[in-house]
C-alpha positions, -999 to +999 in steps of 0.1 A: -613+460+335-616+423+335-580+416+322-568+442+347-584+424+376-569+390+365-534+406+361-524+407+399-536+368+401-514+361+371-484+376+385-488+360+418-491+325+400-460+332+378-441+343+409-448+310+426-437+289+398-407+307+389-395+324+418-399+359+409-385+383+436-391+420+425-414+438+404-403+470+388-411+489+358-389+504+329-409+531+315-390+538+283-402+509+265-440+496+260-446+459+253-463+451+222-469+412+222-492+411+193-476+398+162-442+392+181-426+363+193-432+356+228-427+327+253-418+300+248-407+303+214-375+324+220-368+321+256-370+285+261-403+284+283-392+313+304-419+337+315-408+366+294-427+390+275-409+402+244-415+437+236-405+463+208-395+500+211-428+517+204-410+542+181-393+518+159-401+481+153-366+473+137-350+477+170-353+440+177-363+423+211-365+440+245-364+420+277-383+444+300-400+440+334-430+461+326-451+430+328-428+406+344-400+405+368-373+375+360-354+355+384-330+330+373-308+329+342-325+336+310-315+315+277-317+330+244-325+300+220-331+316+187-310+341+166-318+379+164-312+400+135-321+438+133-312+469+120-313+487+154-303+475+187-308+438+185-314+427+221-322+454+248-320+444+284-339+463+313-338+458+349-357+425+343-321+405+342-320+393+377-291+368+376-277+363+340-284+361+303-273+329+284-268+335+246-274+301+229-274+281+262-302+259+262-297+222+262-265+201+276-248+170+267-231+146+293-201+168+291-220+199+299-214+213+264-241+240+252-263+236+222-273+254+201-254+284+191-273+315+182-266+349+168-271+383+179-266+406+152-270+445+149-263+460+116-266+497+126-267+497+165-259+476+196-261+436+196-267+435+232-276+465+251-280+464+290-296+493+306-291+479+342-315+500+359-325+489+394-299+462+397-280+473+426-266+448+449-268+418+425-243+397+408-251+396+372-234+377+342-239+377+302-228+346+287-224+337+250-221+301+238-191+287+215-199+292+182-226+319+187-220+355+170-227+387+188-219+415+162-228+449+165-220+481+143-222+504+174-210+479+200-212+441+203-222+447+242-231+482+255-236+484+294-251+519+297-261+521+332-248+497+358-256+504+392-231+509+422-225+475+438-236+453+411-212+429+399-212+423+362-194+395+346-193+389+307-182+353+300-175+352+264-169+325+235-177+324+200-174+353+178-175+387+192-176+417+167-179+455+180-166+475+208-174+463+242-186+496+262-195+502+298-202+535+315-201+521+353-177+516+380-148+495+362-141+476+394-173+456+395-172+448+357-150+420+342-145+397+312-137+362+312-127+350+275-133+312+270-146+304+304-182+297+304-204+288+333-229+262+323-264+267+337-276+233+349-242+215+343-210+213+364-182+237+357-153+222+343-121+243+345-105+223+318-128+236+294-111+253+264-131+275+246-123+295+214-131+332+215-125+353+181-126+390+190-128+420+165-130+451+186-110+485+185-117+492+223-130+477+254-139+506+279-150+507+316-139+472+324-116+463+355-104+430+349-102+409+317-089+371+319-087+346+292-091+309+300-093+296+264-081+301+229-084+341+223-082+351+187-079+390+185-085+406+151-066+438+149-048+463+173-068+472+204-072+494+232-086+479+266-085+512+286-086+503+324-084+468+325-060+445+342-053+417+316-044+382+328-037+352+302-042+317+316-048+303+280-035+313+245-037+346+228-032+352+191-030+386+176-036+386+139-041+413+110-021+438+133+002+464+124+036+469+142+035+509+140+014+510+171+008+488+202-009+456+196-027+459+230-030+489+253-043+482+289-039+492+325-018+461+335-008+432+310+000+398+325+009+375+297+037+352+306+032+327+278+007+314+249+013+345+228+013+343+191+013+373+165+005+375+130+013+408+114+005+428+080+041+442+084+073+420+082+096+434+110+128+448+100+159+431+115+175+450+144+145+472+145+126+479+180+090+480+181+066+487+210+041+459+208+024+464+242+016+493+265+005+492+301-007+527+311-001+519+348+011+490+370+033+460+357+037+443+325+048+405+322+054+393+287+075+363+272+112+373+267+109+361+232+080+360+205+075+350+171+058+372+146+043+357+114+037+375+083+000+382+075-006+352+050-005+331+080-042+345+087-052+355+053-081+331+044-074+336+006-036+338+006-018+316-021+013+323-001+019+289+015+055+297+032+052+326+056+082+345+073+084+341+110+105+367+128+120+362+163+116+390+186+135+397+218+122+418+247+145+446+251+142+448+291+121+435+321+086+448+324+086+464+289+064+458+260+094+468+237+107+439+213+135+439+189+137+417+159+167+394+159+164+368+133+139+356+104+131+321+094+102+305+073+072+288+084+044+270+066+010+280+063-008+248+062-041+260+053-027+279+024-008+248+011-041+227+014-058+254-005-035+259-033-028+221-039-068+212-034-077+180-054-039+171-064-032+137-055-002+139-025-015+170-012-030+158+019-002+134+023+023+165+022+001+184+045+001+157+072+039+150+070+045+187+073+022+190+104+039+156+119+075+158+112+099+190+120+124+172+095+099+173+067+089+206+074+124+219+075+132+200+044+102+215+024+113+249+031+148+244+022+137+230-011+105+247-023+096+281-028+063+295-019+044+300-052+015+278-063+037+260-089+062+250-064+033+236-040+022+217-071+057+203-077+061+192-042+029+173-044+043+157-076+075+148-060+061+132-030+040+106-049+052+072-052+057+056-086+018+051-096+028+042-131+030+004-127+056+002-152+077-023-134+049-045-131+038-042-166+072-049-176+076-080-156+041-094-172+049-084-207+085-101-207+066-133-198+046-126-232+078-121-250+092-155-239+060-173-249+064-155-284+100-170-289+086-204-277+056-200-303+086-193-328+102-228-318+070-247-325+067-230-358+103-243-365+088-277-358+059-273-379+072-283-414+099-256-409+131-279-398+145-304-421+132-340-410+166-351-397+169-321-375+135-327-361+141-362-352+174-363-338+192-346-310+185-314-290+183-281-304+198-255-285+189-220-293+193-184-278+173-152-286+181-115-278+154-088-280+150-052-274+119-031-269+111+003-263+075+019-256+052+043-238+022+043-215+002+076-219-023+068-190-028+092-162+007+084-148+027+080-179+060+062-184+087+053-208+100+018-208+131+005-223+136-034-220+165-057-229+163-096-228+181-128-233+165-161-235+183-196-240+165-227-244+168-264-256+140-287-269+137-318-288+108-335-310+097-369-293+085-393-318+073-369-344+042-362-324+054-343-293+079-315-284+095-309-251+115-278-242+131-257-215+141-222-215+156-197-192+150-159-196+170-127-182+154-094-187+165-060-177+139-032-180+141+005-171+108+024-163+108+062-160+076+079-152+069+116-163+076+130-130+107+123-110+109+086-104+124+055-122+127+019-117+152-007-129+143-043-127+163-075-131+142-106-139+149-143-142+121-165-156+124-202-161+096-214-186+092-253-195+070-260-228+053-290-241+034-294-275+014-322-287+001-325-324-010-349-352-017-341-388-044-315-381-047-308-345-023-296-320-021-285-282+005-267-263+011-256-225+038-235-208+045-223-174+066-200-157+085-192-125+102-161-118+120-138-094+126-101-098+147-075-080+137-039-085+158-007-076+136+025-072+147+061-074+126+093-065+141+127-071+127+151-043+141+185-040+178+179-038+175+146-022+169+110-036+147+088-021+157+051-031+151+016-023+147-020-035+124-051-034+121-085-045+091-098-064+081-135-074+058-143-104+040-175-116+018-181-146+008-207-174-008-209-207-028-234-225-037-233-263-049-253-291-060-254-328-054-266-361-023-266-385-029-271-423-018-262-457-037-233-471-024-229-507+007-241-523+031-247-492+014-216-475+006-228-442-019-213-416-022-222-379-053-206-360-058-211-323-075-203-291-056-196-257-062-190-221-035-176-199-029-165-163-001-147-145+003-138-109+028-116-090+036-103-055+059-076-045+074-075-010+072-044+011+100-020+014+116+010+027+131+041+010+161+058+025+178+091+016+151+119+021+130+131+048+101+124+024+111+089+020+082+062+020+075+029+033+055+006+014+032-024+020+034-057-001+012-058-033-003-087-052-018-087-086-030-111-113-043-110-147-064-135-167-067-133-206-086-154-231-081-149-270-064-164-298-042-160-328-033-170-364+001-178-378+009-179-416+042-190-434+057-201-464+092-219-473+113-208-500+145-230-509+176-209-513+213-216-521+220-212-483+189-231-474+153-227-461+141-191-457+108-191-440+088-156-435+059-156-412+032-135-398+017-139-364-013-119-350-027-124-316-057-106-297-065-113-260-095-099-239-087-092-201-109-111-179-123-095-149-123-058-139-093-038-149-068-039-119-055-006-107-021-003-093-027+001-054-002+012-028-004+018+008+023+038+022+035+061+053+065+081+059+094+058+062+109+077+093+077+067+112+083+031+105+110+009+118+130-012+094+118-045+108+082-034+116+050-035+095+043-004+074+012+016+088-006+025+058-013+060+063-024+065+027-041+041+001-033+055-034-042+040-067-025+045-101-026+034-134-051+007-148-027-024-153-029-051-180-060-046-204-067-060-236-037-072-257-028-070-293+004-082-309+015-084-346+048-099-354+070-107-386+095-132-385+121-145-410+139-177-404+171-189-426+190-222-424+226-211-429+236-250-425+219-284-419+222-277-383+225-240-376+199-213-380+193-175-377+157-159-372+149-121-370+117-106-358+101-071-355+066-066-340+042-041-324+026-049-291-004-031-271-010-042-236-036-023-222-025+016-222+012+006-229+023+002-265+059-007-277+078-016-306+100-049-302+130-065-321+145-098-318+174-121-329+175-160-327+203-182-331+197-220-329+219-249-332+215-287-330+240-310-314 
């Protein structure tokens, strides 16, 4: 009794605070607040008692006016899941219901999104008793889900002269059913009224609708991006499109949409499980009465464009032409290919270059057309495309440029050996010795981006001994190398190197220094589909080496020469542009450097023959790379997006093989004096520079003038 006496006072206080206008009763339901969520947990501090059906506690939440009469819009701030009806609304709904609309940022966007889900019943059931002469709305926030097996929204008993508007965004799964007068009931997709925030007509919300039918609705307007899954029947509705509508997962054997009137002049996309037959006519839209306004031409993509698991990344697009005015009949006239970007990204996920291709396809119609003309729709073809787009990441041209400097240093090492008790005394003391060396090497790199390298070199020089204690010389090298990677690209480089050298020694010790200055010109070629992307660029390199050690007789004219050394090499490549393909790239300039410390040992012995002195020798060197192992790095963009004189906008920063690394060299020489002034030397060796391994052969001729 005490509680009963206090109840009128409680209602009066509530009415004063929240503007309660009417008190009614909905006898079919009884509130059971004990053990169930009540205010403010679910209703965001709104004075509502949450009740459950007395016969079935699995029927979710009931908004009833048994104990409260509501005024103002009610925001649902928490998800509801039930096996029966998830959310049932009696006449307590006075103004509107917001599913998920609880807080707003400066732009009036709602947060958070919530889900109202029923596995066997209605997601939202609105009874609508005692609601005559009201303007009521039901609104769902973007990102929210309203899903029911029987219906997503079921309006069971709307009253005459009550205007009900459903403003829907997010995911709506299930039919939308009403039993009332259709002229007073409407749906607005993608257009949301924000409580407490100004309405922005430019808001473009997305609604994904999976429903077989919408009944009893007089007007349906779309203001945002509406995605409709499957063929659907909207009964008595007059349909108007002010945004974009996409039909997907539909069949062409029946109308995509039936309605009373249809007004979709533009913004229409269709993705079908059927591929239209050319010259066949299809009834895609049907208006039961009134007018029908549709685009004169539409494109129909095959279902791979919407299948989230498809591996078919090339879709068939069919152009269809309206057969007459105010008709929903379309004739298939032309078929082309299109690219399913999401499928392409899925089948090439994790492959280097896939994101680059995807971005190029989206940004350039020329690239898209080229890809469709040159690559098939299989996973293997997508992977081939990602390989073809890759720039040369092997670093073969850079390694070759650095390695030729090592070959020139090796040839100069042969010259200093010639002056170390090998040349006749008169040859060491008089005149300049002119020499020429030709060499060939071939090798492979089996790193991630492997390559093969063939190199041909010619080096000429002249040197002279000064006072039996010093050697001064100059040499010029010309090198041609061809590096071809294991994909589809190759680079040919011409290299000119000038290398002066100097040695000082006494009876035991010696010290040497050499430096190099070089220019390079590289021709690049990449085969992409049936095109070739080609270009050229220049490079400059500089370096030096210092070494010192001892030189002594080990045993019976067997000489030994151990030494330690430090060497440094630096190189820069200028930026350049490829031409000849829609997938040609533009490159930013690059700089690389390498520092090594190590040493070696040389052994040799002279034999006198009838022709002259014969001197075989063995040289072994090992150098440790100092610093972190430098990786090839390139910043590239699509060449067509960069002017020839402009700077490259590095859309992609890519890394390739590790460069340089530790060095091991083993070389056998054999020198023969054919006359007092003429000498011939042959050499064979094995070199390992980081991950690159090669065999090298050389022939040197020298003569004193």
